[in-house]
C-alpha positions in Angstrom: 12.0 -11.9 -6.4 15.4 -12.9 -6.6 19.1 -11.7 -6.3 21.4 -12.2 -8.7 24.1 -10.0 -8.4 24.0 -9.3 -4.2 22.5 -10.4 -0.9 23.8 -9.0 1.3 24.3 -4.4 2.9 26.4 -2.4 5.5 24.9 1.1 5.8 25.3 3.9 8.7 23.9 6.8 8.5 27.3 9.3 7.2 27.1 13.0 6.0 23.7 13.3 6.0 21.3 16.1 5.3 17.8 16.5 6.6 14.3 15.8 4.1 11.9 18.5 3.9 8.7 16.3 5.0 5.2 16.7 6.4 5.4 14.0 9.1 6.7 15.4 12.1 9.2 12.5 12.2 12.3 13.8 11.5 14.0 12.1 8.1 17.7 12.2 6.4 19.6 11.3 3.6 22.6 11.5 1.7 24.3 10.5 -1.7 25.5 7.7 -0.4 21.5 6.5 0.9 20.7 7.2 -2.4 23.5 4.4 -4.6 22.9 1.9 -1.8 18.8 1.9 -3.1 20.3 2.0 -7.0 22.6 -0.2 -6.1 19.7 -2.5 -4.2 17.3 -2.7 -6.8 19.8 -3.3 -9.9 20.7 -5.6 -7.8 17.4 -7.2 -8.2 16.2 -9.4 -11.4 12.3 -8.4 -10.0 13.5 -5.2 -10.5 15.9 -5.3 -13.3 12.8 -4.5 -16.0 11.9 -1.2 -14.1 14.6 0.2 -13.2 15.2 3.0 -16.1 11.6 4.4 -14.3 13.0 3.5 -10.4 16.3 5.6 -11.2 14.7 8.4 -13.1 12.8 8.9 -10.5 15.4 8.9 -7.3 17.2 10.9 -9.5 13.4 13.1 -9.9 13.4 13.4 -6.0 10.0 11.7 -6.2 11.7 8.5 -4.2 14.2 9.5 -1.9 16.1 6.8 0.7 16.4 7.6 4.0 16.5 7.5 7.7 15.3 8.1 10.8 18.3 8.7 11.9 21.0 12.1 11.7 24.2 9.8 12.6 25.5 6.0 14.1 24.9 7.7 17.6 21.6 8.1 17.3 21.2 5.1 15.1 22.9 2.8 17.5 20.3 4.1 20.3 16.6 3.7 18.4 18.1 0.2 17.7 18.8 -0.5 21.5 15.5 1.6 22.8 11.9 0.2 22.7 10.8 3.4 20.5 7.2 3.3 19.1 6.6 0.1 17.4 4.8 1.1 14.7 7.7 3.9 13.6 9.8 0.3 13.9 7.8 -1.3 12.0 7.4 0.7 8.5 9.8 0.1 5.7 8.4 3.4 4.0 5.5 5.2 2.9 4.2 7.8 0.3 3.2 11.1 1.7 0.4 12.2 -0.2 1.1 15.6 1.1 4.7 16.1 -0.4 3.7 13.5 -3.1 7.2 11.5 -2.5 8.2 8.1 -1.6 10.4 7.7 1.2 12.3 4.3 1.9 13.3 3.2 5.2 16.3 1.9 6.2 16.9 1.4 10.4 14.4 -0.8 10.6 15.9 -3.0 8.0 19.3 -2.5 9.4 21.1 -4.4 12.4 22.6 -2.5 15.1 25.8 -2.5 12.5 24.2 -1.8 9.9 23.7 -4.9 8.1 21.3 -6.2 6.1 20.7 -10.4 4.2 16.9 -9.0 3.4 17.3 -6.8 0.0 13.9 -7.6 -0.9 12.3 -5.2 1.8 13.9 -2.2 0.4 12.5 -3.8 -3.9 9.4 -4.6 -2.6 8.8 -2.2 -0.5 9.9 0.5 -3.7 7.2 -1.3 -5.9 4.4 -1.7 -3.3 5.3 2.5 -2.8 5.7 3.4 -6.9 1.4 2.0 -6.5 0.4 4.9 -4.4 1.8 7.5 -5.6 0.9 6.6 -9.2 -3.0 7.0 -8.3 -2.2 10.0 -6.0 -0.4 11.5 -9.2 -2.3 10.3 -12.9 -5.6 9.2 -10.6 -7.1 8.6 -14.7 -4.4 6.7 -15.4 -3.6 4.4 -12.5 -7.9 4.0 -12.7 -7.7 2.8 -16.8 -4.5 0.8 -17.0 -6.1 -1.1 -13.9 -9.0 -1.3 -14.0 -9.7 -4.6 -14.9 -8.2 -5.9 -11.9 -10.0 -3.4 -9.7 -13.2 -5.0 -11.2 -11.8 -8.4 -10.3 -11.1 -7.8 -6.9 -14.0 -6.1 -6.2 -16.1 -8.0 -7.4 -14.4 -10.9 -5.9 -14.4 -9.5 -2.3 -18.4 -8.3 -2.5 -19.0 -11.8 -3.5 -17.4 -13.6 -0.9 -18.7 -11.4 1.6 -22.2 -11.1 1.1 -22.2 -15.0 -0.4 -23.6 -14.1 -4.0 -21.5 -16.2 -5.8 -23.9 -15.1 -9.7 -22.4 -10.8 -8.9 -21.3 -9.3 -11.5 -20.7 -5.8 -11.1 -19.3 -3.2 -13.2 -16.4 -1.1 -10.6 -15.3 1.6 -12.1 -17.4 4.7 -10.5 -17.1 3.1 -7.1 -13.1 2.2 -7.4 -13.3 6.6 -8.0 -16.1 7.3 -5.2 -13.0 5.9 -3.5 -9.8 7.5 -4.7 -11.3 10.8 -4.3 -13.5 10.6 -0.6 -10.4 8.5 1.2 -7.4 8.7 -1.6 -6.0 11.2 -3.1 -8.7 13.7 -1.8 -9.6 12.7 0.9 -12.4 15.6 1.1 -15.4 15.5 2.8 -16.6 14.4 6.3 -16.6 11.6 7.0 -20.0 9.7 7.9 -21.3 11.9 4.7 -18.8 9.9 2.8 -19.7 6.5 4.6 -23.4 6.9 3.3 -22.8 7.4 0.2 -20.0 4.4 0.0 -23.3 2.6 1.4 -26.0 3.9 -0.5 -23.6 3.3 -3.5 -22.6 -0.6 -2.0 -27.0 -1.4 -1.8 -27.8 0.1 -5.3 -25.3 -2.0 -6.9 -25.9 -5.2 -4.9 -29.3 -5.8 -3.4 -30.8 -6.3 -6.9 -28.8 -9.8 -6.5 -30.2 -10.2 -3.3 -32.5 -12.9 -2.9 -35.4 -11.0 -1.4 -35.8 -13.9 1.2 -31.8 -12.3 2.2 -32.4 -8.5 1.8 -32.3 -8.3 5.6 -29.3 -10.4 5.8 -27.9 -8.0 3.4 -28.6 -5.2 5.2 -27.3 -6.5 8.1 -23.6 -7.5 6.8 -23.5 -3.8 4.5 -24.3 -1.8 7.9 -21.4 -3.7 9.2 -18.8 -3.7 6.6 -19.7 0.5 7.2 -19.7 0.2 10.9 -15.8 -2.1 10.4 -15.1 1.1 8.2 -15.4 4.0 10.2 -13.9 1.9 13.3 -10.5 1.4 11.5 -10.6 5.2 10.1 -10.4 6.4 13.7 -8.3 3.6 14.5 -5.8 2.9 11.6 -2.3 4.6 14.1 -4.0 2.6 17.0 -5.0 -0.9 17.8 -4.8 -2.5 14.5 -5.4 -6.0 16.5 -8.9 -5.3 17.6 -10.1 -4.3 13.6 -8.4 -7.9 13.7 -10.0 -9.5 15.8 -13.0 -8.4 16.0 -14.1 -8.3 11.6 -12.8 -11.2 10.3 -15.8 -12.5 8.5 -14.8 -8.7 7.3 -10.4 -9.2 6.6 -11.3 -12.8 5.5 -12.7 -12.0 1.9 -9.4 -9.3 1.8 -7.2 -12.5 1.5 -9.4 -15.1 -0.7 -9.9 -12.2 -3.0 -5.5 -11.9 -3.9 -5.6 -15.4 -5.0 -9.1 -15.7 -6.5 -8.4 -12.9 -8.6 -4.6 -12.8 -9.6 -4.0 -16.5 -8.0 -2.2 -15.4 -5.8 -1.6 -15.5 -1.9 -1.4 -11.9 0.1 1.4 -13.1 3.1 3.1 -9.7 2.8 0.7 -7.6 4.5 -2.2 -7.3 7.0 -5.1 -6.8 4.4 -8.2 -3.8 5.8 -6.7 -0.9 3.3 -7.9 -1.9 -0.1 -11.5 -0.9 1.5 -11.1 2.5 1.4 -7.5 3.0 -1.2 -7.3 1.3 -4.2 -4.3 1.6 -4.9 -3.7 -0.6 -2.2 -4.7 -3.5 -4.1 -2.5 -2.6 -7.2 0.8 -2.4 -4.6 0.1 -5.6 -3.6 -0.5 -6.0 -7.4 2.6 -5.0 -8.3 4.4 -7.6 -5.8 3.5 -10.6 -6.8 5.5 -9.7 -10.7 2.2 -11.0 -12.6 2.0 -8.2 -15.7 5.5 -6.2 -15.7 4.1 -5.0 -18.7 1.4 -2.9 -17.0 3.5 -2.3 -13.7 6.3 -0.8 -16.1 3.6 1.4 -17.9 2.4 2.6 -15.0 5.8 4.0 -13.9 6.3 5.2 -17.2 3.6 7.7 -16.3 4.1 8.9 -13.3 
């Protein structure tokens, strides 16, 4: 991403109004903050192709720039205090309940409201719109990105299960993930993971050498265990998951490179195992096919 017009910005919370949300965390926005976000996006050559759609989504308040802090005094205290590490690491989030994207300004600014890391706001905005697209227009999401998702998941399972000749049509699997874990998130976790296990076994076992069946089933069971632990600890000890399941995580990184010719250096992989929109969120940040991303944005 490059910035041809601007490379720095000052902004502090002032004349803010509270934003209703479902997080249980106070969020505040203002007209000035909205103007700042548009200003940042317009200053990015990466974001220019999407500006018509970005401005529409901001105008309709699908995308809302926010502070955690109501005023300058609380902002300064927030910056100097230890606080919650998870909260202080958030750049933005899509809320599946309100169906809105919140772009968090606090964590990208220093104590005087200055930042030169404007690419953070651009990357977060394009990333979170992929989650929004999947949530609001699930069928359209599946249709637009069917090839990218099929390539990614086929590559991942090929690498993880060590099946170089694997051929998959992941359409039903992607639909299952979206319905079960991401967009609708309904049903008992154990029953959903049982279906996950059964779907993969049915799809992949025919490609497994009969002499390697036991190894395949052990690896499949380990994958399901890793996913369950991830779901239970999603907001907890991420370091434990990454240290314990490197054999599951590393193939996700390799799959980005193999599928799209780009390395994912921006996010911590694992969410992809239950969230197809995370794959497309990262893909969108690569900027490979901007016409396709633009089409997706226009459908929201």
